[in-house]
N, C-alpha and C positions, 0 to 999 in steps of 0.2 A: 504494500500500500504506500502511496505517496503521502507527503505531508502537506499537500495543497489544502487550502481552505475552500470549502465548497458552499454554495448557496442555492436556494430554490424556493419557490412559492409552494407551501405545503398544504394549501387548501385548493378546492376545485375552482376552476375558472368561472367567472360570471359575477353577477351582482349579489352581494350578501352583506351582512352587518359587519363581519370581521374577516380579514385575510391574514394569513400567517406566513412570514418570510423566515426560513430557517437557515442558520449559518453554522457550520461545523469545521473546526480545525484550529490550529495554533493562533491564527490571526482574528478569530471570531470576535473576541472581546475588544480588541483594538479597533476593529472596523465599526462596531456599534458605538464605541466612545467617540470616534471621529464623526459619525453621522448625528449623534445626539448632543455632542459637545458637553457630555457629562464625563467625569473622571472616576466615578465610583459606582459599582453595581454589586449589591449583596447577592451571593448565589441563592437561587431559588426564591427570591423575592420579586414581586411584580413592581416595576418602577415606571411611573408615568413620565414619558419623555417626548419632547419635540424632536422630530426627525428632519434634518436638513440635507439638501444636496451639497455637492462639493463647492457650489457657488454661494453657499450660506443662505439659500432660499428655502423657506419652510415648505416641506412636503405634507406633513401630517403630524398629529399628536397621537402617540401610540403607547401601548404597554410593552415594556421590554423585560424579558426574563432570561437570566444568565444561569446556565448549568455548568458548573466547573467540572472538567474531566478529572477522574474517570467516572464521576457520578452523573452520567448523562446517557442518552440512548446510544450514542456512537462511542462512548468512553473517551471522547475528546471534549474540548471546550465547545459548548453549543450555546448559541443565542437565538431566541425566538422574538421576532418583532411582530406584535399583534396590532395591525393597523385597521383603518376603516376599509371595508370590502368594496369591490368594484373593479373595473377594468384598468383604471389609470393609476390609482394610488399605489397598489402593491407592485405593479410593474415598474413604477418610478423608483420605489425604494430598492427593488431588486437590482435595477441598473446601477444605482449608487453603490450597493455592496460590491458589485463587480468592479466598478471604477476604483473602489477603495482597496482592492487586492484579492477579492475572492474570485472563483470561477464558477460558472453555471454547473451544477451537479448533473451527472448522468442519471438516467432512470434507475431507481433502486440503489443509488450509491450510498445514501445514508444507512440503509439496512445492510448493505454490503460491508461498510466500515464497522457497523455494530457486530457483524459476524466475525470479521477478521480480528477485531479487538476483543473477542471472547464474551461479548454481552449477550448474544443470542446464538442459537445453533440453526441449522437449515430448517428443521421442523417448525421452530418458532417463527422464522422469517417467512415461511410459506403461509403460516397461519395469519400473520399480520397482513400479508398481501391479499389473502382471500377474505379476511374479515371485512375489508373495505367494500367488497362486492358481495357480501353475504346475501343469500336469496331467501332466508327464513330466520325466524328467531331461534329455532333449534340449532341450525347450522352456526349461528353467531355464538351460541353457548358452547358448542363443541370447539370452535376456533379459539374462543377466549380461554378455555381450559388448556388448549395446546400452547397458547402463548405463555401460559404459566408453567409449561414443561411437562404436561401429562404424557404426551407422546414420547418425549425425550426420555422420561423415566421408564416407560415401557420398553423402548428400544434398548436402553442400557441394561435392563434386566435380561432381555433375550440374549444380548451380546455376552453378558456375564455367564449365562447358562451354557452357551456354546463354548466359551473359553474354559469353563469348568470341565466340560466333556473332553476338550482338547488336552487338558492336564492329565486325564487318565491315559490318553494315547501317548503323550510325550514320556510319561513314566514307563509305559510298557515298551516303548522303543528302546529304552536303555537296557531292557532285558530281552532283546529281539531273538536271542538264541533259544529262548524258552517259549513254549506255547502259552498263550494267554489262558488264564483260568476261565472256564465256561461262565461262571457267575459274573465275571468282569464284563465279558462281551454282552451278556444279558442286561447288566446295569446300564451300559452305554446305550443299548438299543431302547431300553425303557425311557431313558432321558431324551433320546432323539424323538421317540413317539410323542412324549409330552410337548416337546417343542413344536412338532408338526401340528398337533391338535390346536395349540394356541395360535400359531401363525395362520392356519387355515380358517379358524373362526374370525380372526381379524380381517383376513382377505375377503371372506364371504360377506361379512358385515359392511365392509367398505364398498364393495361392488354393488350390494343391494341398496345402499343408501347414497349412491352417486347423485341421484336427483336432488337429494336434500342439500348437497353442497353446491352443485352446479345450477340448480333451479330445475324444477320439474317441467317436462315438456309434454303437452297434451295435444294429441292430434284428433281432429273431428273428421270422420270419414263416412262416406255413404254415396249412393248413386245421385245423379243430378236432381235438383229440385226436391230434395228430401227435407230441407230445412236446416242445412249446416250453417249457412250464413246467419240465419235468424237466431240459431243457438249461440253462435259467436257473439252477436250483438247483445243478446240477453245476458251472457256471462260478463261482457264488458260494460253493460248498462249504457251503451251508446250505439249509434248506427255506423259502425266501422266498415262493414261489408255491404256491398250492393245486394239487395234482395229483389228478386223478380220471379215471375212464373216461367221464364224462359230457361230451358235446360242448358247448362253449360255457361251460365253467367259468370261463375268463378272459374277462371281459366288458369290460374296460378295459385300457389299457396299464399295465404295472408297470415302474418304473424303479429301477435299482440301480447303484451304482458298485463297481468292482472293479479291482485293480491287476494288469495282465498285463505281465510283463517290467518295463520302466521307465516304463510308461504307465498313467495312471489313466483308465479308460474308463467310459462310461455305457452299460449294457445295458438295452434296452427289450424286454420280453416283450409281444407284441401279442395282441390278441384274435384268435381263429381266424377266418379270412376265408372266409365262405360266404354263402348266401342267408339274410339275417337273419330271425328269427321275430318280433321286437318292436322297438320304437323304441330302447330302451336298447342292445340288441345292435347295431342299425344305427349308433348313435353310436360305439360301441366300435370297430366295423370302420372307420369313417371316421377315427378317431384312429389306427388301425393304419396306414392309408395315409399319413397325415400323418407318422407316425414313420418310415416308409420314406423319404419325401421329405427329412426332416431328418437322416437318418443318413449316416454316412461308409461304413459297412460293413453289408451285409445278409446275414444267415444265413437262407437259404431251406431250410426243413426239409420232408422228405418221408418218409412211412412205408413202410419196406421190406416190411412184412407185409400191405400192402393194394395192390390193383391201382390203376392211375392212374384218377383220377376227374375229374369236371367241376370240382370245387373245386380240384384240383391245376392244371388248365388255367387256372383263374381266377388262381391265384397267379402263374403264369408271365406271364400277360397284365398283371397289376398291376406286376410287376417290370419288364417291358419298358416300361411307360408311366410309371412313377414312380421308377425306380431308375437312370435314365441317368447315366453318368459316375460310378458308384459301384462300389466293390469288392463283388462278390457271391460268396458261398461256397455252392455247392449241396451239401446234406448229406443222405445217406440214413441215416435213423435206425431204431432197433429191428432191427438186423441179427442180434440173437440169436434172433429169431423166424423162422418159415418165410417165405422171401422170395417175394413175389408181384409186386413192383413191376417193371414193364418199360416203358421209354419211350425212344424214339429222339430225343425233344425235349430231354432233360436229360443233360448230361455232369456227373456227380457229381465233386466235388472231394474229398469225404471220406465214409467210411462209419463210423458210430459206433453205440454203444449208450449213450445219454445217462445211463442208470441205472448204468452201469459205469465208463467212463473217457472223458474228453473231452480228454486230453492232446494228441492230434494237432491238435485244433481250437485249443487254446490256443497251440500252437507256430505254427500258420498265422497266427493273428491277430497274434502278436508280430512275425512276419516282415513282414507287410503294414505294420504301424505303424512298424517300424524302417526299412523301405524308403522311407517318406514323407520321412525326414530325410536321404536320400542326397545331395540337391542342396547344392552349395556357394554357391548364389546368395544375395545379400542378401535378407533377409526383412522384410516389413512386418507389424506385429503387431496392427493395429487396422483397423477398417473406415474410420475417418477417414483413416488413412495411405493405404489402398488407393484411396479416392476422390480424394485429392490427386494421386496418380500417374496415375490415369485421366484426370483433368482436365488434367494436364500433357501427356499424350499427345494428348488432343483438341486442345489449343492448338497443338501442334507440327504436327498434321495440317492444321489450319486455316491454318497459315502458308505452306504450299506454294503455293497458288494466287496469293496476292499476290506471292510471290517470283517466280513465273514471269511475272507481269504487271508486275514491277518496281515494284509499289506498296509501297515500303519502309516507309512509315509504318504501314501496316496490318500488314505482316509483323512489324515491331518491336513493335506492340501485342500481338500474339498471343504473342510470345516473352516479353515482360514479364509477361503473365498467367501463362505457364508458370513463370517465376521465382518469382512470388508463391505459386503452388500448391506448389512444392517447398519454399519457405521456410516454409509453413504447417505442415509436418511437424515442424520443429525450433523455429522462433521466428517466429510470424506477425507481420505488421506491426500488426495491430489485431484487433478482435472480442473484446471482453471477455466477451460473452455465451457464446461458444464456450469460452473458458477457464474460466469459472465452471461450466459444465456438465461439462466434462471432469474438473476437479479435484474437483468435487462427487461424482463416482463413486468416489473413493478412500475407503478406510476411515478412521475417526477415529484420529488419532495419526500419520498419514502426511501 
């Protein structure tokens, strides 16, 4: 890490009551003294200060807080200037901090310095980044716990367990000319099995709750003119999608976000699935199928006022082929009209009139999403973490055969690889490229 003093606006762009300019590095305190014309700042005390440009012209009156290193987020001297929000004031102060000797921070550079200075590990850094974009109150609670080190403690325990098993192997290597006692091999296998069970539970819980962290995706599917757009508008409580009696009105997917219970979800209104009449419609239908594959929950809509048709049969076929392992809610719509729909192939979960009320559907969606967070298992919050655990499990599996053959050097090699994989979740031994890529995905000011 360099000794540059870095600066950035740490709040979102736009008009607001307060904006925060963050400065970190050896020159942070001197820069704010220069801009405020004050000579004394008590650490962790809020100080009301006028902020001037280098021409001695007043920019704003702001709150200045000084965090003396190492007792700061980055473990360096950090100063935060809390000024009036807006497009101009914060940018003006930022420019003056740069003129006074700081440089504009790269995306994620504050968090990267905190990592390299030992204030946080990678699991805590990823939790910070994802907390900013949390899609539900439950995910925010999980991420807040990980910021406090819950995942780090779990990883360290797994790592210690693997090292403990390695110790058995290393001792046995010293007596390589002797056969290993049968009970020692069984003890090692028992410990490996316990590790596998724990890691598999974590992996399963993490994959099943992916929607909780990334935001649930809900796809509305059905044949043309079945009421998909009306259902979308009812869920959003606004006329977002065009509604008409003409089949094929929605020719592409429409995506909107709405909060249901404590969850922010993305709803996708798909093009009606039928035999397409032109290339544009065919592309729209293909995108509908892709939306089904990428969704967590599928709302399969059927028209109660029409008899079952070939297009309905096609919907059921697509759901069977493309919606495996997903929550599917079968909905009979337009129940206010004369009912003609009869089918022994569909067991409906709900009957609604999307132009009237969809409260029952909202309640069912909320229950499904709440149920996703019922597990108490530790949760991995990124694909990088999931891959590390999968690689750990793969190395544990690969260690069984050399253990049975008493090839302990190979056995130890696989367990050492497992240790490295687990360590990569919190504090990898190397790979600067991976770190640059990860922190580069952070927002500016973090």
